[in-house]
Structure formats: C-alpha cells, structure tokens
MITI-242765 format. One record per residue (C-alpha): residue in three letters; x, y, z. Coordinates in Angstrom, 1 decimal. Example, Ala and Ser with C-alpha at 12.3 -4.5 7.8 and 13.67 -1.06 7.14 Angstrom:
2
+------+--------+--------+--------+
| rest |     px |     py |     pz |
+------+--------+--------+--------+
|  ALA |   12.3 |   -4.5 |    7.8 |
|  SER |   13.7 |   -1.1 |    7.1 |
+------+--------+--------+--------+
END
This chain:
333
+------+--------+--------+--------+
| rest |     px |     py |     pz |
+------+--------+--------+--------+
|  MET |    0.0 |    0.0 |    0.0 |
|  PRO |    1.5 |    3.4 |   -0.9 |
|  HIS |    1.8 |    5.8 |    1.9 |
|  ARG |    2.2 |    9.6 |    1.8 |
|  CYS |    4.5 |   10.3 |    4.8 |
|  TYR |    5.6 |   13.7 |    5.9 |
|  ASP |    7.4 |   15.3 |    8.8 |
|  ARG |    4.2 |   16.9 |    9.9 |
|  SER |    0.8 |   15.1 |   10.0 |
|  PRO |   -1.5 |   16.1 |    7.2 |
|  ALA |   -4.4 |   15.7 |    9.7 |
|  HIS |   -3.6 |   19.2 |   11.0 |
|  ALA |   -3.7 |   20.9 |    7.6 |
|  GLY |   -5.8 |   19.3 |    4.9 |
|  THR |   -9.3 |   18.8 |    3.5 |
|  PHE |  -11.6 |   15.8 |    2.9 |
|  ASP |  -14.2 |   16.3 |    0.1 |
|  GLY |  -16.2 |   13.1 |    0.8 |
|  THR |  -14.1 |   11.1 |   -1.6 |
|  ALA |  -10.4 |   11.6 |   -0.9 |
|  TRP |   -8.1 |   13.1 |    1.7 |
|  THR |   -5.9 |   15.9 |    0.4 |
|  PRO |   -2.9 |   17.0 |    2.6 |
|  GLY |   -2.7 |   20.7 |    3.2 |
|  THR |    0.1 |   23.1 |    2.7 |
|  GLY |    3.2 |   23.6 |    4.9 |
|  LEU |    4.0 |   19.9 |    5.1 |
|  GLY |    7.6 |   18.8 |    5.6 |
|  ARG |    9.7 |   16.7 |    3.3 |
|  ARG |    8.7 |   13.2 |    2.4 |
|  ILE |   10.2 |   10.5 |    4.6 |
|  GLY |   11.1 |    7.0 |    3.7 |
|  LYS |   11.8 |    3.7 |    5.4 |
|  GLU |   15.3 |    4.7 |    6.6 |
|  ASP |   13.8 |    7.6 |    8.5 |
|  ALA |   10.9 |    5.7 |    9.9 |
|  VAL |   12.9 |    3.1 |   11.7 |
|  SER |   14.3 |    5.6 |   14.2 |
|  VAL |   12.0 |    8.4 |   15.0 |
|  HIS |   13.6 |    9.6 |   18.2 |
|  THR |   17.0 |   10.1 |   19.6 |
|  ALA |   18.5 |   10.3 |   23.1 |
|  ALA |   18.0 |   14.1 |   23.0 |
|  GLY |   14.3 |   13.8 |   22.1 |
|  PHE |   11.9 |   13.1 |   19.2 |
|  ASP |   13.1 |   14.3 |   15.9 |
|  ARG |   10.0 |   13.5 |   13.7 |
|  PRO |    6.5 |   12.3 |   14.2 |
|  VAL |    5.5 |    8.6 |   13.8 |
|  THR |    3.6 |    7.7 |   10.7 |
|  THR |    2.0 |    4.6 |    9.2 |
|  ALA |    5.3 |    4.1 |    7.3 |
|  THR |    7.0 |    3.9 |   10.7 |
|  PHE |    4.8 |    1.0 |   11.7 |
|  ARG |    5.9 |   -1.1 |    8.7 |
|  ALA |    9.5 |   -0.1 |    9.0 |
|  ARG |    9.5 |   -1.0 |   12.7 |
|  LYS |    8.3 |   -4.5 |   11.9 |
|  SER |   11.0 |   -4.9 |    9.2 |
|  ALA |   13.6 |   -3.9 |   11.8 |
|  SER |   12.1 |   -6.1 |   14.5 |
|  GLN |   11.4 |   -3.1 |   16.7 |
|  ARG |    8.3 |   -3.4 |   18.8 |
|  ILE |    5.6 |   -0.7 |   18.8 |
|  ALA |    4.2 |    0.8 |   22.0 |
|  MET |    0.7 |    2.1 |   21.8 |
|  ILE |   -1.7 |    3.4 |   24.5 |
|  THR |   -5.2 |    4.9 |   24.7 |
|  ALA |   -5.9 |    8.6 |   25.5 |
|  TYR |   -9.1 |   10.6 |   25.4 |
|  ASP |   -8.2 |   14.2 |   26.3 |
|  VAL |   -5.4 |   16.7 |   25.8 |
|  SER |   -3.9 |   16.2 |   29.3 |
|  SER |   -3.4 |   12.4 |   29.0 |
|  ALA |   -2.3 |   12.9 |   25.4 |
|  ARG |    0.5 |   15.2 |   26.5 |
|  LEU |    1.6 |   12.9 |   29.2 |
|  VAL |    1.8 |    9.7 |   27.0 |
|  ASP |    3.3 |   11.6 |   24.1 |
|  ALA |    6.0 |   13.0 |   26.3 |
|  ALA |    6.7 |    9.4 |   27.5 |
|  GLY |    7.6 |    8.4 |   23.9 |
|  VAL |    4.8 |    6.0 |   22.9 |
|  ASP |    4.6 |    5.4 |   19.2 |
|  ALA |    0.9 |    5.7 |   18.8 |
|  ILE |   -2.1 |    6.9 |   20.7 |
|  LEU |   -5.4 |    5.2 |   20.1 |
|  VAL |   -8.4 |    7.3 |   20.8 |
|  GLY |  -10.4 |    4.2 |   21.7 |
|  ASP |  -14.2 |    3.8 |   21.9 |
|  SER |  -13.2 |    2.2 |   25.3 |
|  MET |  -13.7 |    5.8 |   26.4 |
|  GLY |  -17.4 |    4.9 |   26.6 |
|  MET |  -16.6 |    2.7 |   29.6 |
|  THR |  -13.6 |    4.4 |   31.1 |
|  VAL |  -14.6 |    8.0 |   30.8 |
|  LEU |  -18.3 |    8.3 |   29.9 |
|  GLY |  -19.6 |    5.6 |   32.3 |
|  TYR |  -21.4 |    3.5 |   29.7 |
|  PRO |  -21.8 |   -0.3 |   30.2 |
|  SER |  -20.1 |   -1.1 |   26.9 |
|  THR |  -18.6 |    0.6 |   23.8 |
|  LEU |  -21.9 |    0.4 |   21.9 |
|  GLN |  -23.3 |    3.6 |   23.2 |
|  VAL |  -20.4 |    5.8 |   22.0 |
|  THR |  -21.2 |    8.2 |   19.2 |
|  MET |  -19.3 |    9.9 |   16.4 |
|  ASP |  -19.7 |   13.2 |   18.3 |
|  ASP |  -18.1 |   11.6 |   21.4 |
|  MET |  -15.2 |   10.2 |   19.3 |
|  LEU |  -14.5 |   13.3 |   17.3 |
|  CYS |  -14.4 |   15.6 |   20.3 |
|  ALA |  -11.9 |   13.3 |   22.0 |
|  THR |   -9.8 |   12.8 |   18.9 |
|  ALA |   -9.5 |   16.6 |   18.4 |
|  ALA |   -8.5 |   17.0 |   22.0 |
|  VAL |   -5.8 |   14.3 |   21.8 |
|  ALA |   -4.5 |   15.6 |   18.5 |
|  ARG |   -4.0 |   19.0 |   20.1 |
|  GLY |   -1.9 |   17.4 |   22.8 |
|  THR |    0.3 |   15.3 |   20.6 |
|  SER |    3.3 |   16.2 |   18.5 |
|  HIS |    5.1 |   12.8 |   18.2 |
|  ALA |    2.9 |    9.8 |   18.4 |
|  LEU |    0.5 |    8.7 |   15.6 |
|  VAL |   -3.1 |    9.4 |   16.6 |
|  ILE |   -5.5 |    6.7 |   15.6 |
|  GLY |   -9.2 |    7.3 |   15.8 |
|  ASP |  -11.4 |    4.3 |   16.7 |
|  MET |  -14.5 |    4.3 |   14.6 |
|  PRO |  -17.5 |    3.7 |   16.8 |
|  PHE |  -20.4 |    1.2 |   16.5 |
|  MET |  -22.5 |    1.7 |   13.3 |
|  SER |  -20.2 |    4.5 |   12.0 |
|  TYR |  -18.9 |    2.2 |    9.2 |
|  GLN |  -20.9 |   -1.1 |    9.2 |
|  ALA |  -23.9 |    0.1 |    7.3 |
|  SER |  -22.2 |    1.1 |    4.0 |
|  PRO |  -18.8 |    2.0 |    2.6 |
|  GLU |  -20.2 |    5.5 |    2.0 |
|  ASP |  -20.9 |    5.9 |    5.8 |
|  ALA |  -17.4 |    4.6 |    6.5 |
|  MET |  -15.9 |    7.1 |    4.0 |
|  ARG |  -17.7 |   10.1 |    5.4 |
|  ASN |  -17.0 |    9.2 |    9.0 |
|  ALA |  -13.4 |    8.2 |    8.5 |
|  GLY |  -12.8 |   11.5 |    6.8 |
|  ALA |  -14.3 |   13.3 |    9.8 |
|  PHE |  -11.7 |   11.6 |   12.0 |
|  LEU |   -8.8 |   12.9 |    9.8 |
|  ALA |  -10.3 |   16.3 |    9.7 |
|  ALA |  -10.4 |   16.2 |   13.6 |
|  GLY |   -6.7 |   15.5 |   13.7 |
|  ALA |   -6.3 |   11.8 |   13.5 |
|  GLY |   -3.6 |   10.3 |   11.3 |
|  ALA |   -5.4 |    7.0 |   10.8 |
|  VAL |   -8.6 |    5.2 |   11.8 |
|  LYS |   -9.3 |    1.8 |   13.3 |
|  LEU |  -12.2 |   -0.5 |   12.6 |
|  GLU |  -13.3 |   -3.9 |   13.6 |
|  GLY |  -14.0 |   -6.9 |   11.4 |
|  GLY |  -12.3 |   -9.3 |    8.9 |
|  ALA |  -13.3 |  -10.5 |    5.5 |
|  HIS |  -16.7 |   -8.7 |    5.5 |
|  MET |  -14.9 |   -5.4 |    6.1 |
|  ALA |  -12.1 |   -5.9 |    3.5 |
|  ASP |  -13.9 |   -3.9 |    0.7 |
|  THR |  -14.6 |   -1.0 |    3.1 |
|  VAL |  -10.9 |   -1.0 |    4.1 |
|  ARG |   -9.8 |   -1.1 |    0.5 |
|  ARG |  -12.0 |    1.9 |   -0.4 |
|  LEU |  -10.9 |    4.0 |    2.5 |
|  VAL |   -7.2 |    3.3 |    1.7 |
|  ALA |   -7.8 |    4.2 |   -1.9 |
|  ALA |   -9.2 |    7.5 |   -0.8 |
|  GLY |   -6.0 |    8.2 |    1.2 |
|  ILE |   -7.3 |    7.2 |    4.6 |
|  PRO |   -4.9 |    4.9 |    6.6 |
|  VAL |   -6.8 |    2.0 |    8.2 |
|  MET |   -5.8 |   -0.3 |   11.1 |
|  GLY |   -7.8 |   -3.5 |   11.4 |
|  HIS |   -9.0 |   -5.2 |   14.6 |
|  LEU |   -9.6 |   -8.9 |   15.0 |
|  GLY |  -10.2 |  -11.5 |   17.8 |
|  LEU |  -12.3 |  -10.1 |   20.6 |
|  THR |  -14.1 |   -7.2 |   18.8 |
|  PRO |  -16.0 |   -5.3 |   21.6 |
|  GLN |  -18.5 |   -3.9 |   19.2 |
|  SER |  -19.7 |   -7.5 |   18.5 |
|  VAL |  -19.9 |   -8.4 |   22.2 |
|  ASN |  -23.6 |   -9.3 |   21.9 |
|  GLN |  -22.9 |  -11.7 |   19.0 |
|  LEU |  -19.8 |  -13.2 |   20.7 |
|  GLY |  -21.7 |  -13.8 |   24.0 |
|  GLY |  -19.5 |  -11.7 |   26.2 |
|  TYR |  -15.9 |  -10.7 |   26.5 |
|  LYS |  -14.2 |  -14.0 |   25.8 |
|  VAL |  -10.9 |  -15.3 |   24.3 |
|  GLN |  -11.4 |  -15.9 |   20.6 |
|  GLY |   -9.7 |  -18.3 |   18.1 |
|  LYS |   -9.4 |  -21.2 |   20.6 |
|  ASP |  -10.4 |  -24.0 |   18.2 |
|  ALA |   -8.8 |  -24.9 |   14.9 |
|  ALA |  -11.6 |  -23.6 |   12.7 |
|  ALA |  -11.7 |  -20.2 |   14.5 |
|  ALA |   -8.0 |  -19.9 |   14.5 |
|  LEU |   -7.7 |  -20.6 |   10.7 |
|  ALA |  -10.6 |  -18.1 |   10.0 |
|  LEU |   -8.8 |  -15.4 |   12.0 |
|  LEU |   -5.6 |  -16.0 |   10.0 |
|  ASP |   -7.5 |  -15.7 |    6.8 |
|  ASP |   -9.1 |  -12.5 |    8.0 |
|  CYS |   -5.6 |  -11.1 |    8.8 |
|  ARG |   -4.5 |  -11.8 |    5.3 |
|  MET |   -7.6 |  -10.2 |    3.7 |
|  LEU |   -7.2 |   -7.0 |    5.8 |
|  GLN |   -3.5 |   -6.9 |    4.7 |
|  ASP |   -4.4 |   -7.4 |    1.1 |
|  ALA |   -7.0 |   -4.6 |    1.4 |
|  GLY |   -4.3 |   -2.2 |    2.4 |
|  ALA |   -4.5 |   -2.1 |    6.2 |
|  PHE |   -1.3 |   -0.8 |    7.7 |
|  GLY |   -1.6 |   -2.8 |   10.9 |
|  ILE |   -4.0 |   -5.1 |   12.9 |
|  VAL |   -5.0 |   -5.1 |   16.5 |
|  LEU |   -5.3 |   -8.7 |   17.8 |
|  GLU |   -7.3 |   -8.7 |   21.0 |
|  CYS |   -7.7 |  -11.6 |   23.4 |
|  ILE |   -6.5 |  -14.5 |   21.3 |
|  PRO |   -4.1 |  -17.3 |   22.3 |
|  ALA |   -0.5 |  -16.2 |   22.3 |
|  GLU |    0.5 |  -19.0 |   19.9 |
|  LEU |   -2.1 |  -17.9 |   17.3 |
|  ALA |   -1.0 |  -14.3 |   17.6 |
|  ALA |    2.6 |  -15.3 |   17.0 |
|  ILE |    1.6 |  -17.2 |   13.8 |
|  ALA |   -0.4 |  -14.3 |   12.5 |
|  SER |    2.5 |  -11.9 |   13.2 |
|  ALA |    5.0 |  -14.2 |   11.4 |
|  GLU |    2.7 |  -14.5 |    8.3 |
|  LEU |    2.0 |  -10.9 |    7.9 |
|  ALA |    4.1 |   -8.1 |    6.4 |
|  ILE |    2.2 |   -5.5 |    8.4 |
|  PRO |    2.6 |   -5.2 |   12.2 |
|  THR |    0.2 |   -6.8 |   14.7 |
|  ILE |   -0.6 |   -4.9 |   17.9 |
|  GLY |   -1.6 |   -7.2 |   20.7 |
|  ILE |   -3.9 |   -6.7 |   23.7 |
|  GLY |   -4.2 |  -10.0 |   25.6 |
|  ALA |   -2.5 |  -11.8 |   22.8 |
|  GLY |    1.0 |  -12.6 |   24.2 |
|  VAL |    4.4 |  -11.2 |   23.5 |
|  GLY |    4.6 |  -12.6 |   19.9 |
|  CYS |    2.9 |   -9.6 |   18.4 |
|  ASP |    4.8 |   -6.7 |   16.8 |
|  GLY |    3.6 |   -4.3 |   19.4 |
|  GLU |    1.2 |   -3.8 |   22.3 |
|  VAL |   -1.8 |   -1.5 |   23.1 |
|  GLN |   -3.2 |   -1.0 |   26.6 |
|  VAL |   -5.9 |    1.2 |   28.1 |
|  PHE |   -4.6 |    4.3 |   29.9 |
|  HIS |   -6.9 |    3.8 |   32.9 |
|  ASP |   -6.1 |    0.1 |   33.3 |
|  MET |   -2.4 |    0.5 |   33.5 |
|  LEU |   -2.4 |    3.5 |   35.8 |
|  GLY |   -4.9 |    2.2 |   38.4 |
|  LEU |   -7.7 |    4.6 |   37.4 |
|  GLY |  -10.3 |    2.0 |   36.6 |
|  GLY |  -11.3 |    1.0 |   40.2 |
|  ASP |  -10.6 |   -2.3 |   41.7 |
|  PHE |  -11.0 |   -4.4 |   38.5 |
|  THR |   -8.0 |   -4.9 |   36.3 |
|  PRO |   -8.4 |   -7.0 |   33.1 |
|  ARG |   -6.2 |  -10.1 |   32.9 |
|  HIS |   -4.3 |   -8.6 |   29.9 |
|  ALA |   -3.4 |   -5.4 |   31.8 |
|  LYS |   -0.5 |   -4.6 |   34.1 |
|  ARG |   -0.7 |   -1.8 |   36.6 |
|  TYR |    2.3 |    0.4 |   36.4 |
|  ALA |    1.0 |    2.9 |   39.0 |
|  GLU |   -1.8 |    3.4 |   41.5 |
|  LEU |   -2.9 |    6.9 |   40.4 |
|  GLY |   -6.5 |    6.3 |   41.4 |
|  ALA |   -5.6 |    5.9 |   45.1 |
|  ALA |   -3.2 |    8.9 |   44.8 |
|  VAL |   -5.8 |   11.1 |   43.3 |
|  THR |   -8.4 |   10.2 |   46.0 |
|  ALA |   -5.9 |   10.9 |   48.8 |
|  ALA |   -4.9 |   14.2 |   47.2 |
|  VAL |   -8.5 |   15.4 |   46.8 |
|  ALA |   -9.3 |   14.3 |   50.4 |
|  ALA |   -6.3 |   16.4 |   51.7 |
|  TYR |   -7.5 |   19.4 |   49.7 |
|  ALA |  -11.1 |   19.1 |   51.0 |
|  ASP |   -9.7 |   18.9 |   54.6 |
|  ASP |   -7.6 |   22.0 |   54.1 |
|  VAL |  -10.5 |   23.9 |   52.7 |
|  ARG |  -12.7 |   23.0 |   55.7 |
|  ARG |  -10.0 |   23.9 |   58.2 |
|  LYS |   -9.2 |   27.2 |   56.4 |
|  ALA |   -5.7 |   25.9 |   55.8 |
|  PHE |   -6.2 |   26.6 |   52.1 |
|  PRO |   -5.8 |   29.0 |   50.4 |
|  GLY |   -2.8 |   30.3 |   52.3 |
|  GLU |   -0.8 |   33.5 |   52.0 |
|  GLU |    1.2 |   32.1 |   49.0 |
|  GLN |   -2.0 |   31.6 |   47.0 |
|  SER |   -3.5 |   35.1 |   47.9 |
|  THR |   -3.1 |   38.6 |   46.5 |
|  HIS |   -3.9 |   41.9 |   48.4 |
|  LEU |   -5.2 |   45.4 |   47.8 |
|  ASP |   -2.9 |   48.3 |   48.2 |
|  PRO |   -3.5 |   49.6 |   51.7 |
|  ALA |   -4.7 |   53.0 |   50.5 |
|  VAL |   -7.2 |   51.4 |   48.1 |
|  LEU |   -8.4 |   49.1 |   50.8 |
|  GLU |   -9.0 |   52.1 |   53.2 |
|  GLU |  -11.0 |   53.9 |   50.4 |
|  VAL |  -13.1 |   50.8 |   49.8 |
|  ARG |  -13.8 |   50.3 |   53.4 |
|  ALA |  -14.7 |   53.9 |   54.0 |
|  THR |  -17.1 |   53.8 |   51.0 |
|  ARG |  -18.7 |   50.6 |   52.0 |
|  ALA |  -18.9 |   51.3 |   55.7 |
|  GLY |  -22.2 |   50.0 |   57.2 |
|  THR |  -23.1 |   47.9 |   54.1 |
|  VAL |  -21.0 |   44.8 |   54.8 |
|  ARG |  -23.0 |   41.9 |   56.2 |
|  ARG |  -21.6 |   40.4 |   59.3 |
|  ILE |  -21.7 |   36.7 |   60.0 |
|  ALA |  -23.3 |   36.0 |   63.4 |
|  GLY |  -20.8 |   35.5 |   66.1 |
|  GLU |  -17.9 |   37.3 |   64.3 |
+------+--------+--------+--------+
END
C-alpha cells in the first residue's frame, strides 16, 4: 500500500471532500523507510510517527508501544513518554463516559476526544477508533465518518472486522485514509460473541482469523490489533503478515502492544483486566490528594498566603470607607 508520509501530520492541515483526503500546505519533506525506523534520539523526538514507521519498525524487529488517551492532558503525558501511537479508543465509553459497553459511543463523542488528543500530541501517531455503526452500514458511511476523523486531527482510523470489512478498508485506503484493522475479541460485537471471551481457541476459528488477517492486509490495512486470542495464534499471525500486529491480551509474539490508559495507571477502580499490568496506582493517589484538599478547605488551611493577593492599603482604606455599614456580618464574628 502506498503511503504519503511527511514530517508533519496532514491531519492538521488538509481537506476531505467526501471522496479523498488531500494533505494541506506547509507539510515537511517526504520521509522514507530509513527515516521511519528511528523516530527519536536520546535528545528527544526528531520526527512524528507515521503509518510508514509501523511497517519499518516491523521490518527492523522493533516493537511498537501504543496506549489509549481521550483528552489533551493524558495525550500530552503519554506523548512525552515516547509512545509510538495513541489510540483514541471507543473504550472511552466505559472508562470516561460511564457506559456499560462501547456500543453507546457516538461519532460526536469520538470526534471531540480525537480533536483534544491531537491538540496534545506532537510525536505519536493518533489513531481514531470508529464507533459502532459508523462504518458497518455502508462503505459510504465509513468514508464520510473516517474522513471526519482525519479532519479532527487523527492520522489514521481503526475499525473492527475481517473479510466482510475488506472492501470497506480497500475503499478507505484508496481515498488516502490509513486504516488499522481489529480482530479477535471485537468489543462492538460483544452481543454476538456472547461476552468478552478469548477468541480463536479452536482450529476452525484460528484458521478463520488468519484468513481475515491476510484479507485485511491485502485490502491495504497498515496494521491489525489482535485482541484476546491465544499467544501462539497471535505469533503465527505476526509471522505470516508483512504489516505489524498490535496485541492486547495476545501474548508477546505480536509486533507491538496497546493498553488502556486507565487500566495500566490504576484509574479504573478495583478491576484490572487479565491482559493489563498496573504500572501505577494513580486512582488511590488522586483520592488521597483530593481528600487532603477538602480537609484543608474546611480547616481554612487553604488557600494560604502564598495563594493570595492583596489590595494596596490606600485602596483598601478607600473601599472600606465607601462601604462602611453595608458589609453583612456573620453572626458570632
């Protein structure tokens, strides 16, 4: 699949006419495979990650680190940490919006979050997760909605499904919209799957998944998320494909990994999915910090002198003289 890769993401300066994405002006020089393999140095990041970077990383056997983010603050933090890609996932429905699943998430929800993440990102590739029924009904719906993601600042979109989505992927790629696939446990199909269960456990299902991988690659997808499948199956898929696989609950044999921001930082309550590892307990830290703040407010320990400003004494005297007799007094003071 041909890629148009530049030093600056076209998502920040371009147009989508309903048929094709046209990068805007002011774009940097074209970059190639030799540039994409190493996108940062010890001194910092020297160029943004692109879809070409993904393929080059696989060729160089360099794993890809990806994480979700849903707002400008979290995007700035993970971008500064050096992740390769930020997925604006429809998981925000459960982690941020309080929905019982991802099925309630709308295009408006996703575009708002994508625009915020794009504003907080300068290095990582921003991938917009197309929500339920934003692409399944027709390729035309998919084209219009995927274009809206790029206009919001994403550098690529992700959609779920295998062989039945191949034609849609092919049409999006032909229009200049980079697409990442998603196979295995596809949360938007949770009702059909009968719950959040490991997929591809029997021979027929495993072989079907491998066929789906090949069809998405042939359709032009630049990568595929493999969610909750046996590690051995993920390793086989990764070995067979020329495009990178990004695992989540799929073992270490994938070409990269994606995790949910809230899961890995302890912001999702007591429950931690089996595929996640907690690298910090920020939820407990936030609760303790806010409790300390509330206590300080109630004890009049905050704000203190260092957080306060004061009137000039002469101005204060004038104000007091003018308002004498009009200031209400609290009983007992």
